[in-house]
C-alpha positions as CSV (number, residue, x, y, z in Angstrom):
1,M,-78.3,138.2,45.7
2,N,-77.5,141.7,45.1
3,G,-80.7,143.8,45.6
4,R,-79.8,146.0,42.6
5,H,-80.4,143.1,40.3
6,E,-82.8,141.1,41.9
7,E,-85.8,142.2,39.9
8,R,-84.0,141.6,36.7
9,F,-83.1,138.0,37.8
10,K,-86.8,137.5,38.7
11,K,-87.9,138.8,35.3
12,I,-85.7,136.6,33.4
13,G,-86.6,133.5,35.4
14,R,-90.4,134.2,34.6
15,N,-89.5,134.4,31.0
16,I,-87.6,131.1,31.0
17,K,-90.5,129.5,32.6
18,D,-93.0,130.8,30.1
19,F,-90.8,129.7,27.1
20,R,-90.3,126.2,28.7
21,I,-94.2,125.9,29.1
22,K,-94.7,127.1,25.6
23,K,-92.3,124.4,24.3
24,N,-94.1,121.7,26.5
25,L,-91.0,121.0,28.5
26,T,-90.9,119.9,32.0
27,Q,-88.3,121.4,34.4
28,Q,-86.5,118.1,34.3
29,E,-86.4,117.8,30.7
30,L,-85.0,121.4,30.1
31,A,-82.5,121.0,33.1
32,E,-81.3,117.8,31.3
33,R,-80.9,119.6,27.9
34,V,-79.1,122.3,29.5
35,G,-76.9,120.3,31.8
36,I,-78.0,121.7,35.1
37,S,-79.5,120.3,38.1
38,L,-83.5,120.4,38.4
39,S,-82.9,122.1,41.8
40,Y,-80.9,124.8,40.1
41,L,-83.5,125.5,37.2
42,S,-86.3,125.5,39.8
43,K,-84.4,128.3,41.7
44,I,-84.1,130.2,38.5
45,E,-87.7,130.0,37.6
46,A,-89.0,130.7,41.2
47,E,-91.3,133.5,41.8
48,N,-88.8,134.8,44.6
49,C,-85.8,134.0,42.5
50,N,-82.9,134.3,44.8
51,K,-80.3,132.5,42.6
52,S,-78.0,134.4,40.3
53,F,-76.8,132.5,37.5
54,S,-74.0,133.0,34.7
55,L,-74.4,134.2,31.2
56,H,-73.1,130.7,30.3
57,V,-76.2,129.1,31.9
58,L,-78.4,131.7,30.2
59,F,-77.1,131.0,26.8
60,D,-77.4,127.2,27.3
61,I,-81.1,127.8,28.3
62,A,-81.8,129.9,25.4
63,D,-80.3,127.3,23.1
64,A,-82.0,124.4,24.6
65,L,-85.3,126.4,24.2
66,G,-84.5,127.7,20.7
67,V,-84.9,131.2,21.5
68,D,-82.6,134.2,21.2
69,V,-81.3,135.1,24.6
70,K,-82.7,138.7,24.3
71,E,-86.1,137.3,24.5
72,F,-85.6,136.8,28.2
73,F,-85.3,140.5,28.7
74,N,-88.5,141.5,27.2
C-alpha cells in the first residue's frame, strides 16, 4: 500500500468497524451483505490495515450499513 494513504485507509477501516458494531453485525454478516469475502473485510477493518480497496467497495459497505459514505472520513 502507498505510504501516503496508509493512515487514511486505517481511519476508514476503524470507522467501518465502529459502524458495523453499532449495527450489531458480525464481520461475516456485513461481508455477505456487501458481497465480499470475510477475509477481505477483516483486512479492511484491521488495525494495521494493509489492504487498499475501491470506492465501489466503500460505497457498498456504506449502503449495507445504512450510512452516508462521508461518515467513514470523520
